[in-house]
C-alpha positions as CSV (number, residue, x, y, z in Angstrom):
1,M,-0.2,33.0,28.7
2,L,3.0,31.5,27.2
3,K,3.0,28.9,29.9
4,E,-0.4,27.9,28.7
5,F,0.9,27.3,25.2
6,R,4.2,25.9,26.2
7,P,3.1,22.2,25.6
8,T,1.8,23.0,22.1
9,I,4.9,25.0,21.2
10,I,7.2,22.0,22.5
11,F,5.3,19.7,20.5
12,L,5.4,21.7,17.1
13,V,9.1,22.3,17.6
14,K,9.6,18.8,18.1
15,F,7.3,17.5,15.4
16,L,9.0,20.1,12.7
17,G,12.4,19.2,13.8
18,V,12.0,15.4,13.5
19,Y,10.0,15.9,10.2
20,L,12.5,18.2,8.5
21,V,15.6,16.2,9.6
22,L,14.2,12.9,8.4
23,S,12.7,14.7,5.3
24,A,16.2,16.2,4.4
25,L,17.9,12.8,4.8
26,Y,15.4,11.1,2.7
27,G,15.9,13.7,0.1
28,L,19.5,13.1,0.0
29,Y,18.8,9.4,-0.4
30,I,16.6,10.1,-3.3
31,K,19.0,12.6,-4.9
32,N,21.8,10.0,-4.8
33,Y,19.7,7.6,-7.2
34,D,18.1,10.3,-9.4
35,Q,21.4,12.0,-10.0
36,S,23.4,8.8,-10.8
37,D,24.1,8.2,-14.6
38,P,21.8,6.9,-15.5
39,P,19.3,7.7,-12.9
40,V,17.8,4.6,-11.3
41,T,15.0,3.7,-9.1
42,D,15.7,3.9,-5.6
43,P,15.8,0.3,-3.7
44,L,12.8,1.5,-1.3
45,T,10.4,2.1,-4.3
46,Q,11.7,-1.1,-5.9
47,L,10.7,-3.0,-2.8
48,V,7.3,-1.3,-2.9
49,T,7.0,-2.4,-6.6
50,I,7.9,-6.0,-5.8
51,N,5.5,-6.2,-2.9
52,C,2.8,-4.8,-5.1
53,T,3.2,-7.3,-7.9
54,R,3.6,-10.3,-5.4
55,T,0.5,-9.2,-3.8
56,A,-1.2,-9.2,-7.0
57,G,0.1,-12.7,-7.7
58,L,-1.6,-14.0,-4.6
59,F,-5.0,-12.9,-6.4
60,G,-3.8,-15.0,-9.5
61,Y,-2.4,-12.3,-11.6
62,Q,0.7,-13.0,-13.6
63,W,3.0,-10.3,-13.0
64,S,6.2,-8.6,-14.5
65,I,8.1,-5.6,-13.7
66,I,10.2,-3.4,-16.0
67,E,12.9,-2.0,-13.8
68,N,14.0,1.6,-14.4
69,D,11.4,2.0,-17.3
70,H,11.9,5.8,-17.1
71,L,15.2,5.0,-19.2
72,N,12.8,3.7,-22.1
73,W,10.8,7.0,-22.5
74,P,12.0,10.2,-24.0
75,K,14.1,12.2,-21.4
76,K,12.2,15.0,-19.7
77,E,13.8,18.2,-17.9
78,E,12.4,16.8,-14.6
79,E,13.5,13.3,-14.7
80,Q,11.3,10.9,-12.4
81,T,12.6,7.5,-11.9
82,F,9.9,4.8,-11.8
83,D,9.4,1.0,-12.4
84,S,6.4,0.0,-14.3
85,V,4.3,-3.0,-13.3
86,Y,2.5,-5.4,-15.8
87,L,-0.6,-7.6,-14.8
88,N,-1.4,-10.4,-17.2
89,D,0.7,-8.8,-19.9
90,Q,-1.1,-5.4,-19.5
91,Y,0.4,-2.2,-18.4
92,A,-1.0,-1.6,-14.7
93,I,0.9,1.4,-13.0
94,S,4.4,3.1,-12.6
95,V,5.7,3.1,-9.4
96,E,7.6,6.3,-8.6
97,E,9.4,7.6,-5.5
98,G,6.3,9.4,-4.3
99,C,4.5,6.1,-4.5
100,N,6.5,4.3,-2.0
101,G,4.8,5.8,1.3
102,V,8.0,6.9,2.9
103,N,7.1,10.8,3.2
104,I,3.9,9.7,4.9
105,M,5.8,7.3,7.3
106,I,8.0,10.2,8.1
107,L,4.9,12.2,9.0
108,F,3.6,9.3,11.3
109,L,6.9,9.0,13.0
110,A,7.4,12.7,13.5
111,F,3.9,12.9,15.4
112,V,4.4,10.0,17.6
113,V,8.0,11.4,18.6
114,A,6.8,14.9,19.3
115,F,3.8,13.8,21.2
116,G,6.0,11.7,23.3
117,G,5.2,8.6,25.5
118,R,6.9,5.7,27.1
119,L,10.1,4.6,25.0
120,V,9.1,0.9,25.1
121,N,5.7,1.6,23.7
122,M,7.2,3.9,21.1
123,L,9.9,1.5,20.1
124,I,7.1,-1.3,19.3
125,F,4.3,1.0,17.8
126,I,6.5,3.2,15.3
127,P,7.6,-0.1,13.4
128,V,3.9,-1.5,13.7
129,G,2.5,1.7,12.2
130,I,5.2,1.9,9.6
131,L,4.2,-1.7,8.6
132,F,0.5,-0.8,8.7
133,I,1.2,2.3,6.3
134,H,3.3,0.2,4.2
135,L,0.2,-2.7,3.9
136,C,-2.4,0.2,3.3
137,N,0.0,1.7,0.4
138,I,0.5,-1.6,-1.1
139,G,-3.2,-2.0,-1.2
140,R,-3.6,1.6,-2.7
141,L,-1.3,0.7,-5.6
142,L,-3.0,-2.7,-6.0
143,L,-6.3,-1.1,-6.6
144,L,-4.9,1.5,-8.7
145,S,-3.4,-1.4,-10.9
146,L,-6.5,-3.0,-11.2
147,L,-8.3,0.1,-12.2
148,N,-6.1,0.1,-15.3
149,V,-6.2,-3.6,-15.9
150,E,-9.7,-4.6,-15.1
151,W,-11.6,-1.1,-15.8
152,G,-9.5,0.3,-18.5
153,G,-8.5,3.3,-16.5
154,R,-11.8,4.6,-15.6
155,A,-11.7,7.1,-12.7
156,F,-7.9,6.2,-12.3
157,H,-7.1,10.3,-12.1
158,F,-9.7,10.6,-9.1
159,F,-8.7,7.6,-7.2
160,H,-4.9,8.3,-7.6
161,K,-5.3,12.1,-6.5
162,Y,-8.2,11.8,-4.0
163,G,-9.7,8.7,-3.3
164,F,-6.9,6.3,-2.2
165,T,-4.7,9.3,-1.1
166,A,-7.4,10.0,1.5
167,V,-7.2,6.3,2.8
168,I,-3.6,6.5,3.4
169,Y,-3.9,9.8,5.5
170,L,-6.9,8.1,7.2
171,S,-4.7,5.4,8.1
172,I,-2.3,7.8,9.7
173,L,-5.1,9.4,11.5
174,I,-6.1,6.3,13.0
175,L,-2.7,5.5,14.2
176,W,-2.1,8.9,15.7
177,Y,-5.6,8.4,17.6
178,L,-4.5,5.2,18.9
179,W,-1.1,6.4,19.9
180,V,-2.7,9.4,21.8
181,T,-5.5,7.4,23.4
182,R,-4.2,3.9,23.9
183,F,-0.5,3.3,23.4
184,S,1.5,6.3,24.4
185,G,1.4,5.6,28.3
186,R,0.7,9.3,28.8
187,K,-2.4,10.4,30.3
188,T,-4.3,12.8,28.8
189,R,-6.1,16.0,30.6
190,S,-9.6,14.1,30.6
191,Q,-7.8,10.9,31.9
192,K,-6.2,13.0,34.9
193,T,-9.4,15.0,35.7
194,G,-11.5,11.5,35.5
195,S,-13.9,12.7,33.0
């Protein structure tokens, strides 16, 4: 029985190993910025903020960013660093560490590595997949910004918590499906039996 579940167990061990190691390293990276004096927004989150605003600029919006805007608000027990985005002089969104998509990228990468496949395929697919997730995330942040600017924040909470989050996870599922069925270079059980 153990022999039958061996591939699944190996997959889970590899997946959890990669996910936990990368998450721990990312946590240390974030902690470095959160615990600086004063706490500052990390460069990856700043990059996402800049990409979001410049994308809005392509659609004709005048944009501005208030870097480390968390420093302008009363200090909370749990300090969350963020940059704020303004479109056409209206508050659009605050971009925190959790908005930058890195945790989702780690989840994607852990799956691809755990499933395995040809190394060359992996070296191409992982960066392309990360770029795809990044672009989906920029689209998500831009749409959330427009909910605030164009529609007065109506349904912002729903789309922030459920709607656009589902879109990001769907993008990962699509990438995983493509990796397993098309790009890994591994033959699935159905391909081996010819059915």
